Biopython code that builds the backbone (N, CA, C, O; Angstrom):
import numpy as np
from Bio.PDB.StructureBuilder import StructureBuilder

atoms = [
    (1, "MET", "N", (-62.679, 67.898, -22.157)),
    (1, "MET", "CA", (-63.162, 66.645, -21.596)),
    (1, "MET", "C", (-62.573, 65.489, -22.396)),
    (1, "MET", "O", (-62.600, 65.509, -23.627)),
    (2, "HIS", "N", (-62.053, 64.500, -21.719)),
    (2, "HIS", "CA", (-61.429, 63.367, -22.380)),
    (2, "HIS", "C", (-62.420, 62.221, -22.526)),
    (2, "HIS", "O", (-63.267, 61.982, -21.666)),
    (3, "ASN", "N", (-62.283, 61.535, -23.624)),
    (3, "ASN", "CA", (-63.092, 60.332, -23.839)),
    (3, "ASN", "C", (-62.159, 59.138, -23.665)),
    (3, "ASN", "O", (-61.269, 58.922, -24.488)),
    (4, "TYR", "N", (-62.354, 58.378, -22.620)),
    (4, "TYR", "CA", (-61.480, 57.246, -22.327)),
    (4, "TYR", "C", (-61.983, 55.936, -22.919)),
    (4, "TYR", "O", (-61.499, 54.863, -22.559)),
    (5, "GLY", "N", (-62.943, 56.019, -23.818)),
    (5, "GLY", "CA", (-63.382, 54.819, -24.507)),
    (5, "GLY", "C", (-64.504, 54.082, -23.824)),
    (5, "GLY", "O", (-64.927, 53.031, -24.307)),
    (6, "TYR", "N", (-65.001, 54.594, -22.721)),
    (6, "TYR", "CA", (-66.055, 53.890, -22.007)),
    (6, "TYR", "C", (-67.420, 54.056, -22.652)),
    (6, "TYR", "O", (-68.328, 53.257, -22.421)),
    (7, "ARG", "N", (-67.557, 55.078, -23.446)),
    (7, "ARG", "CA", (-68.872, 55.346, -24.019)),
    (7, "ARG", "C", (-68.909, 55.117, -25.520)),
    (7, "ARG", "O", (-69.854, 55.544, -26.183)),
    (8, "ASN", "N", (-67.929, 54.470, -26.053)),
    (8, "ASN", "CA", (-67.990, 54.198, -27.477)),
    (8, "ASN", "C", (-68.789, 52.919, -27.717)),
    (8, "ASN", "O", (-69.109, 52.197, -26.773)),
    (9, "SER", "N", (-69.101, 52.650, -28.942)),
    (9, "SER", "CA", (-69.951, 51.496, -29.251)),
    (9, "SER", "C", (-69.206, 50.171, -29.123)),
    (9, "SER", "O", (-69.840, 49.117, -29.078)),
    (10, "TYR", "N", (-67.893, 50.199, -29.065)),
    (10, "TYR", "CA", (-67.118, 48.965, -28.978)),
    (10, "TYR", "C", (-67.216, 48.316, -27.596)),
    (10, "TYR", "O", (-67.304, 47.092, -27.499)),
    (11, "TYR", "N", (-67.201, 49.113, -26.529)),
    (11, "TYR", "CA", (-67.187, 48.577, -25.172)),
    (11, "TYR", "C", (-68.399, 47.702, -24.856)),
    (11, "TYR", "O", (-68.211, 46.591, -24.361)),
    (12, "PRO", "N", (-69.638, 48.145, -25.115)),
    (12, "PRO", "CA", (-70.775, 47.263, -24.835)),
    (12, "PRO", "C", (-70.737, 45.987, -25.669)),
    (12, "PRO", "O", (-71.115, 44.920, -25.187)),
    (13, "THR", "N", (-70.288, 46.089, -26.903)),
    (13, "THR", "CA", (-70.194, 44.913, -27.763)),
    (13, "THR", "C", (-69.167, 43.930, -27.219)),
    (13, "THR", "O", (-69.397, 42.721, -27.219)),
    (14, "LEU", "N", (-68.053, 44.442, -26.761)),
    (14, "LEU", "CA", (-67.015, 43.597, -26.180)),
    (14, "LEU", "C", (-67.555, 42.854, -24.957)),
    (14, "LEU", "O", (-67.355, 41.646, -24.822)),
    (15, "TRP", "N", (-68.238, 43.577, -24.070)),
    (15, "TRP", "CA", (-68.794, 42.968, -22.856)),
    (15, "TRP", "C", (-69.850, 41.928, -23.201)),
    (15, "TRP", "O", (-69.864, 40.851, -22.606)),
    (16, "ASP", "N", (-70.736, 42.225, -24.150)),
    (16, "ASP", "CA", (-71.787, 41.298, -24.554)),
    (16, "ASP", "C", (-71.182, 40.038, -25.167)),
    (16, "ASP", "O", (-71.639, 38.931, -24.884)),
    (17, "ASN", "N", (-70.171, 40.198, -25.993)),
    (17, "ASN", "CA", (-69.519, 39.035, -26.601)),
    (17, "ASN", "C", (-68.811, 38.186, -25.551)),
    (17, "ASN", "O", (-68.742, 36.964, -25.688)),
    (18, "TYR", "N", (-68.282, 38.823, -24.502)),
    (18, "TYR", "CA", (-67.661, 38.074, -23.415)),
    (18, "TYR", "C", (-68.671, 37.122, -22.784)),
    (18, "TYR", "O", (-68.381, 35.937, -22.618)),
    (19, "TRP", "N", (-69.847, 37.624, -22.431)),
    (19, "TRP", "CA", (-70.854, 36.770, -21.778)),
    (19, "TRP", "C", (-71.410, 35.719, -22.730)),
    (19, "TRP", "O", (-71.749, 34.616, -22.302)),
    (20, "ARG", "N", (-71.507, 36.046, -24.003)),
    (20, "ARG", "CA", (-71.998, 35.052, -24.961)),
    (20, "ARG", "C", (-71.022, 33.895, -25.103)),
    (20, "ARG", "O", (-71.443, 32.753, -25.291)),
    (21, "SER", "N", (-69.741, 34.167, -25.018)),
    (21, "SER", "CA", (-68.763, 33.109, -25.232)),
    (21, "SER", "C", (-68.486, 32.290, -23.976)),
    (21, "SER", "O", (-67.959, 31.182, -24.077)),
    (22, "TYR", "N", (-68.827, 32.805, -22.798)),
    (22, "TYR", "CA", (-68.519, 32.090, -21.565)),
    (22, "TYR", "C", (-69.759, 31.657, -20.791)),
    (22, "TYR", "O", (-69.699, 31.503, -19.571)),
    (23, "ARG", "N", (-70.865, 31.460, -21.468)),
    (23, "ARG", "CA", (-72.066, 30.991, -20.794)),
    (23, "ARG", "C", (-72.756, 29.941, -21.647)),
    (23, "ARG", "O", (-72.528, 29.845, -22.853)),
    (24, "ILE", "N", (-73.607, 29.153, -20.993)),
    (24, "ILE", "CA", (-74.399, 28.195, -21.753)),
    (24, "ILE", "C", (-75.503, 28.974, -22.467)),
    (24, "ILE", "O", (-75.864, 30.070, -22.038)),
    (25, "ASN", "N", (-76.034, 28.421, -23.542)),
    (25, "ASN", "CA", (-77.097, 29.122, -24.249)),
    (25, "ASN", "C", (-78.452, 28.819, -23.612)),
    (25, "ASN", "O", (-78.563, 27.927, -22.771)),
    (26, "ALA", "N", (-79.470, 29.556, -24.010)),
    (26, "ALA", "CA", (-80.800, 29.431, -23.423)),
    (26, "ALA", "C", (-81.378, 28.036, -23.649)),
    (26, "ALA", "O", (-82.031, 27.492, -22.758)),
    (27, "GLU", "N", (-81.153, 27.452, -24.819)),
    (27, "GLU", "CA", (-81.680, 26.107, -25.098)),
    (27, "GLU", "C", (-81.107, 25.072, -24.132)),
    (27, "GLU", "O", (-81.831, 24.200, -23.651)),
    (28, "SER", "N", (-79.819, 25.167, -23.851)),
    (28, "SER", "CA", (-79.202, 24.238, -22.900)),
    (28, "SER", "C", (-79.775, 24.433, -21.506)),
    (28, "SER", "O", (-80.036, 23.462, -20.796)),
    (29, "ALA", "N", (-79.971, 25.689, -21.113)),
    (29, "ALA", "CA", (-80.544, 25.974, -19.801)),
    (29, "ALA", "C", (-81.967, 25.424, -19.692)),
    (29, "ALA", "O", (-82.356, 24.900, -18.648)),
    (30, "ILE", "N", (-82.732, 25.544, -20.763)),
    (30, "ILE", "CA", (-84.101, 25.009, -20.773)),
    (30, "ILE", "C", (-84.080, 23.499, -20.607)),
    (30, "ILE", "O", (-84.860, 22.957, -19.825)),
    (31, "GLN", "N", (-83.208, 22.814, -21.324)),
    (31, "GLN", "CA", (-83.130, 21.355, -21.222)),
    (31, "GLN", "C", (-82.726, 20.913, -19.820)),
    (31, "GLN", "O", (-83.237, 19.919, -19.305)),
    (32, "ILE", "N", (-81.818, 21.645, -19.213)),
    (32, "ILE", "CA", (-81.395, 21.338, -17.840)),
    (32, "ILE", "C", (-82.568, 21.517, -16.884)),
    (32, "ILE", "O", (-82.802, 20.672, -16.020)),
    (33, "ALA", "N", (-83.304, 22.615, -17.037)),
    (33, "ALA", "CA", (-84.454, 22.878, -16.165)),
    (33, "ALA", "C", (-85.544, 21.831, -16.352)),
    (33, "ALA", "O", (-86.134, 21.368, -15.376)),
    (34, "LEU", "N", (-85.815, 21.458, -17.596)),
    (34, "LEU", "CA", (-86.858, 20.465, -17.869)),
    (34, "LEU", "C", (-86.480, 19.084, -17.353)),
    (34, "LEU", "O", (-87.362, 18.279, -17.055)),
    (35, "SER", "N", (-85.200, 18.798, -17.243)),
    (35, "SER", "CA", (-84.794, 17.504, -16.687)),
    (35, "SER", "C", (-85.124, 17.433, -15.193)),
    (35, "SER", "O", (-85.324, 16.349, -14.644)),
    (36, "GLN", "N", (-85.178, 18.592, -14.548)),
    (36, "GLN", "CA", (-85.510, 18.654, -13.127)),
    (36, "GLN", "C", (-87.015, 18.798, -12.908)),
    (36, "GLN", "O", (-87.580, 18.176, -12.008)),
    (37, "VAL", "N", (-87.668, 19.633, -13.747)),
    (37, "VAL", "CA", (-89.103, 19.896, -13.622)),
    (37, "VAL", "C", (-89.736, 19.758, -15.009)),
    (37, "VAL", "O", (-89.757, 20.724, -15.772)),
    (38, "PRO", "N", (-90.248, 18.576, -15.345)),
    (38, "PRO", "CA", (-90.878, 18.392, -16.651)),
    (38, "PRO", "C", (-92.165, 19.210, -16.756)),
    (38, "PRO", "O", (-92.948, 19.271, -15.808)),
    (39, "GLY", "N", (-92.375, 19.829, -17.900)),
    (39, "GLY", "CA", (-93.584, 20.613, -18.120)),
    (39, "GLY", "C", (-93.443, 21.497, -19.339)),
    (39, "GLY", "O", (-92.632, 21.232, -20.227)),
    (40, "GLN", "N", (-94.248, 22.558, -19.372)),
    (40, "GLN", "CA", (-94.261, 23.503, -20.482)),
    (40, "GLN", "C", (-93.540, 24.784, -20.069)),
    (40, "GLN", "O", (-93.890, 25.402, -19.064)),
    (41, "VAL", "N", (-92.541, 25.176, -20.839)),
    (41, "VAL", "CA", (-91.794, 26.394, -20.548)),
    (41, "VAL", "C", (-92.653, 27.600, -20.907)),
    (41, "VAL", "O", (-93.146, 27.718, -22.029)),
    (42, "LEU", "N", (-92.825, 28.494, -19.934)),
    (42, "LEU", "CA", (-93.621, 29.697, -20.141)),
    (42, "LEU", "C", (-92.762, 30.907, -20.479)),
    (42, "LEU", "O", (-93.121, 31.720, -21.331)),
    (43, "LYS", "N", (-91.615, 31.017, -19.795)),
    (43, "LYS", "CA", (-90.781, 32.209, -19.969)),
    (43, "LYS", "C", (-89.351, 31.896, -19.545)),
    (43, "LYS", "O", (-89.116, 31.107, -18.630)),
    (44, "VAL", "N", (-88.399, 32.531, -20.231)),
    (44, "VAL", "CA", (-86.979, 32.412, -19.893)),
    (44, "VAL", "C", (-86.404, 33.818, -19.810)),
    (44, "VAL", "O", (-86.575, 34.625, -20.724)),
    (45, "GLU", "N", (-85.722, 34.103, -18.707)),
    (45, "GLU", "CA", (-85.075, 35.401, -18.536)),
    (45, "GLU", "C", (-83.622, 35.184, -18.131)),
    (45, "GLU", "O", (-83.295, 34.229, -17.427)),
    (46, "LEU", "N", (-82.767, 36.074, -18.582)),
    (46, "LEU", "CA", (-81.363, 36.072, -18.173)),
    (46, "LEU", "C", (-81.177, 37.253, -17.237)),
    (46, "LEU", "O", (-81.431, 38.394, -17.623)),
    (47, "ASP", "N", (-80.733, 36.993, -16.006)),
    (47, "ASP", "CA", (-80.688, 38.036, -14.997)),
    (47, "ASP", "C", (-79.511, 37.789, -14.062)),
    (47, "ASP", "O", (-78.925, 36.707, -14.056)),
    (48, "TYR", "N", (-79.170, 38.812, -13.267)),
    (48, "TYR", "CA", (-78.182, 38.654, -12.214)),
    (48, "TYR", "C", (-78.899, 38.345, -10.916)),
    (48, "TYR", "O", (-79.901, 38.983, -10.593)),
    (49, "ASP", "N", (-78.398, 37.371, -10.168)),
    (49, "ASP", "CA", (-78.953, 37.018, -8.865)),
    (49, "ASP", "C", (-77.778, 36.808, -7.921)),
    (49, "ASP", "O", (-77.011, 35.860, -8.085)),
    (50, "ASP", "N", (-77.636, 37.677, -6.944)),
    (50, "ASP", "CA", (-76.518, 37.624, -5.992)),
    (50, "ASP", "C", (-75.164, 37.603, -6.692)),
    (50, "ASP", "O", (-74.257, 36.885, -6.273)),
    (51, "GLY", "N", (-75.028, 38.388, -7.754)),
    (51, "GLY", "CA", (-73.760, 38.503, -8.460)),
    (51, "GLY", "C", (-73.495, 37.426, -9.499)),
    (51, "GLY", "O", (-72.446, 37.431, -10.142)),
    (52, "LEU", "N", (-74.437, 36.498, -9.670)),
    (52, "LEU", "CA", (-74.283, 35.443, -10.668)),
    (52, "LEU", "C", (-75.209, 35.697, -11.846)),
    (52, "LEU", "O", (-76.321, 36.198, -11.676)),
    (53, "LEU", "N", (-74.749, 35.352, -13.038)),
    (53, "LEU", "CA", (-75.587, 35.406, -14.218)),
    (53, "LEU", "C", (-76.433, 34.133, -14.222)),
    (53, "LEU", "O", (-75.899, 33.024, -14.234)),
    (54, "VAL", "N", (-77.761, 34.304, -14.211)),
    (54, "VAL", "CA", (-78.673, 33.179, -13.996)),
    (54, "VAL", "C", (-79.798, 33.207, -15.023)),
    (54, "VAL", "O", (-80.353, 34.265, -15.323)),
    (55, "TYR", "N", (-80.129, 32.029, -15.561)),
    (55, "TYR", "CA", (-81.346, 31.879, -16.349)),
    (55, "TYR", "C", (-82.479, 31.574, -15.379)),
    (55, "TYR", "O", (-82.394, 30.635, -14.588)),
    (56, "GLU", "N", (-83.542, 32.375, -15.446)),
    (56, "GLU", "CA", (-84.755, 32.112, -14.672)),
    (56, "GLU", "C", (-85.764, 31.527, -15.645)),
    (56, "GLU", "O", (-86.210, 32.199, -16.575)),
    (57, "ILE", "N", (-86.119, 30.270, -15.422)),
    (57, "ILE", "CA", (-86.992, 29.557, -16.346)),
    (57, "ILE", "C", (-88.274, 29.208, -15.614)),
    (57, "ILE", "O", (-88.250, 28.559, -14.568)),
    (58, "TYR", "N", (-89.396, 29.647, -16.173)),
    (58, "TYR", "CA", (-90.703, 29.394, -15.583)),
    (58, "TYR", "C", (-91.367, 28.264, -16.340)),
    (58, "TYR", "O", (-91.497, 28.303, -17.563)),
    (59, "ILE", "N", (-91.790, 27.243, -15.580)),
    (59, "ILE", "CA", (-92.333, 26.016, -16.173)),
    (59, "ILE", "C", (-93.699, 25.730, -15.560)),
    (59, "ILE", "O", (-93.860, 25.747, -14.340)),
    (60, "ARG", "N", (-94.686, 25.466, -16.427)),
    (60, "ARG", "CA", (-96.014, 25.066, -15.967)),
    (60, "ARG", "C", (-96.076, 23.540, -15.920)),
    (60, "ARG", "O", (-95.734, 22.863, -16.890)),
    (61, "THR", "N", (-96.518, 23.010, -14.777)),
    (61, "THR", "CA", (-96.734, 21.573, -14.614)),
    (61, "THR", "C", (-98.185, 21.366, -14.190)),
    (61, "THR", "O", (-98.931, 22.333, -14.035)),
    (62, "THR", "N", (-98.581, 20.128, -14.006)),
    (62, "THR", "CA", (-99.935, 19.848, -13.526)),
    (62, "THR", "C", (-100.103, 20.258, -12.071)),
    (62, "THR", "O", (-101.229, 20.349, -11.582)),
    (63, "HIS", "N", (-99.009, 20.506, -11.379)),
    (63, "HIS", "CA", (-99.048, 20.886, -9.968)),
    (63, "HIS", "C", (-98.878, 22.380, -9.742)),
    (63, "HIS", "O", (-98.938, 22.834, -8.600)),
    (64, "GLY", "N", (-98.666, 23.153, -10.795)),
    (64, "GLY", "CA", (-98.484, 24.597, -10.665)),
    (64, "GLY", "C", (-97.345, 25.101, -11.526)),
    (64, "GLY", "O", (-96.841, 24.399, -12.402)),
    (65, "ILE", "N", (-96.953, 26.331, -11.258)),
    (65, "ILE", "CA", (-95.861, 26.967, -12.000)),
    (65, "ILE", "C", (-94.625, 27.006, -11.109)),
    (65, "ILE", "O", (-94.687, 27.386, -9.940)),
    (66, "TYR", "N", (-93.500, 26.602, -11.695)),
    (66, "TYR", "CA", (-92.236, 26.558, -10.973)),
    (66, "TYR", "C", (-91.239, 27.497, -11.629)),
    (66, "TYR", "O", (-91.246, 27.682, -12.846)),
    (67, "GLU", "N", (-90.384, 28.084, -10.809)),
    (67, "GLU", "CA", (-89.251, 28.863, -11.289)),
    (67, "GLU", "C", (-87.996, 28.039, -11.035)),
    (67, "GLU", "O", (-87.728, 27.628, -9.906)),
    (68, "VAL", "N", (-87.237, 27.803, -12.088)),
    (68, "VAL", "CA", (-85.982, 27.063, -11.979)),
    (68, "VAL", "C", (-84.863, 28.025, -12.353)),
    (68, "VAL", "O", (-84.866, 28.596, -13.443)),
    (69, "ASN", "N", (-83.903, 28.204, -11.443)),
    (69, "ASN", "CA", (-82.754, 29.060, -11.708)),
    (69, "ASN", "C", (-81.562, 28.198, -12.076)),
    (69, "ASN", "O", (-81.176, 27.296, -11.332)),
    (70, "VAL", "N", (-80.980, 28.487, -13.239)),
    (70, "VAL", "CA", (-79.832, 27.740, -13.751)),
    (70, "VAL", "C", (-78.658, 28.699, -13.900)),
    (70, "VAL", "O", (-78.784, 29.742, -14.542)),
    (71, "ASN", "N", (-77.528, 28.353, -13.315)),
    (71, "ASN", "CA", (-76.311, 29.149, -13.435)),
    (71, "ASN", "C", (-75.923, 29.199, -14.911)),
    (71, "ASN", "O", (-75.710, 28.160, -15.536)),
    (72, "ALA", "N", (-75.832, 30.412, -15.465)),
    (72, "ALA", "CA", (-75.562, 30.586, -16.890)),
    (72, "ALA", "C", (-74.123, 30.256, -17.272)),
    (72, "ALA", "O", (-73.820, 30.096, -18.454)),
    (73, "LEU", "N", (-73.248, 30.153, -16.301)),
    (73, "LEU", "CA", (-71.852, 29.839, -16.599)),
    (73, "LEU", "C", (-71.571, 28.347, -16.511)),
    (73, "LEU", "O", (-70.803, 27.809, -17.309)),
    (74, "THR", "N", (-72.199, 27.668, -15.534)),
    (74, "THR", "CA", (-71.884, 26.267, -15.298)),
    (74, "THR", "C", (-72.997, 25.304, -15.685)),
    (74, "THR", "O", (-72.739, 24.120, -15.905)),
    (75, "GLY", "N", (-74.245, 25.799, -15.771)),
    (75, "GLY", "CA", (-75.377, 24.924, -16.051)),
    (75, "GLY", "C", (-75.932, 24.255, -14.806)),
    (75, "GLY", "O", (-76.833, 23.422, -14.907)),
    (76, "GLN", "N", (-75.421, 24.596, -13.652)),
    (76, "GLN", "CA", (-75.882, 24.011, -12.389)),
    (76, "GLN", "C", (-77.235, 24.607, -12.001)),
    (76, "GLN", "O", (-77.447, 25.813, -12.122)),
    (77, "ILE", "N", (-78.148, 23.749, -11.533)),
    (77, "ILE", "CA", (-79.424, 24.227, -11.023)),
    (77, "ILE", "C", (-79.191, 24.820, -9.647)),
    (77, "ILE", "O", (-78.668, 24.159, -8.750)),
    (78, "LEU", "N", (-79.586, 26.079, -9.491)),
    (78, "LEU", "CA", (-79.364, 26.776, -8.229)),
    (78, "LEU", "C", (-80.585, 26.751, -7.324)),
    (78, "LEU", "O", (-80.461, 26.718, -6.100)),
    (79, "LYS", "N", (-81.775, 26.767, -7.938)),
    (79, "LYS", "CA", (-82.988, 26.854, -7.134)),
    (79, "LYS", "C", (-84.172, 26.347, -7.944)),
    (79, "LYS", "O", (-84.280, 26.602, -9.144)),
    (80, "VAL", "N", (-85.061, 25.622, -7.265)),
    (80, "VAL", "CA", (-86.350, 25.236, -7.827)),
    (80, "VAL", "C", (-87.391, 25.691, -6.814)),
    (80, "VAL", "O", (-87.364, 25.291, -5.650)),
    (81, "GLU", "N", (-88.311, 26.535, -7.277)),
    (81, "GLU", "CA", (-89.275, 27.131, -6.359)),
    (81, "GLU", "C", (-90.650, 27.171, -6.990)),
    (81, "GLU", "O", (-90.790, 27.569, -8.147)),
    (82, "LYS", "N", (-91.672, 26.761, -6.242)),
    (82, "LYS", "CA", (-93.040, 26.850, -6.737)),
    (82, "LYS", "C", (-93.521, 28.274, -6.578)),
    (82, "LYS", "O", (-93.355, 28.885, -5.522)),
    (83, "GLU", "N", (-94.124, 28.803, -7.644)),
    (83, "GLU", "CA", (-94.630, 30.160, -7.630)),
    (83, "GLU", "C", (-96.043, 30.177, -7.066)),
    (83, "GLU", "O", (-96.877, 29.344, -7.422)),
    (84, "TYR", "N", (-96.295, 31.121, -6.197)),
    (84, "TYR", "CA", (-97.629, 31.309, -5.619)),
    (84, "TYR", "C", (-98.109, 32.694, -5.993)),
    (84, "TYR", "O", (-97.567, 33.689, -5.511)),
    (85, "ASP", "N", (-99.127, 32.775, -6.853)),
    (85, "ASP", "CA", (-99.667, 34.076, -7.267)),
    (85, "ASP", "C", (-101.006, 34.321, -6.664)),
    (85, "ASP", "O", (-101.609, 35.368, -6.903)),
]
sb = StructureBuilder()
sb.init_structure("model")
sb.init_model(0)
sb.init_chain("A")
sb.init_seg("    ")
for serial, (resi, resn, name, xyz) in enumerate(atoms, 1):
    if name == "N":
        sb.init_residue(resn, " ", resi, " ")
    sb.init_atom(name, np.array(xyz, "f"), 0.0, 1.0, " ", f" {name:<3s}", serial, name[0])
structure = sb.get_structure()
């Protein structure tokens, strides 16, 4: 059986470093989201949404909880949605 390098420890590190160097950081994403929806940040997640790397930022306001999606590569706000639980 041949090992083509896909399962060594270098490959995941290389991929992780790629995304770290070509995306905005979480603090920048939070500031962008807060400029659109002022409030208290409850949670920040980094996830894929329709093939894009996206920060999902949950913000509590006096009107409820909002989810703000920020493109992790460009910093563009993709979606602002009020959460209904």
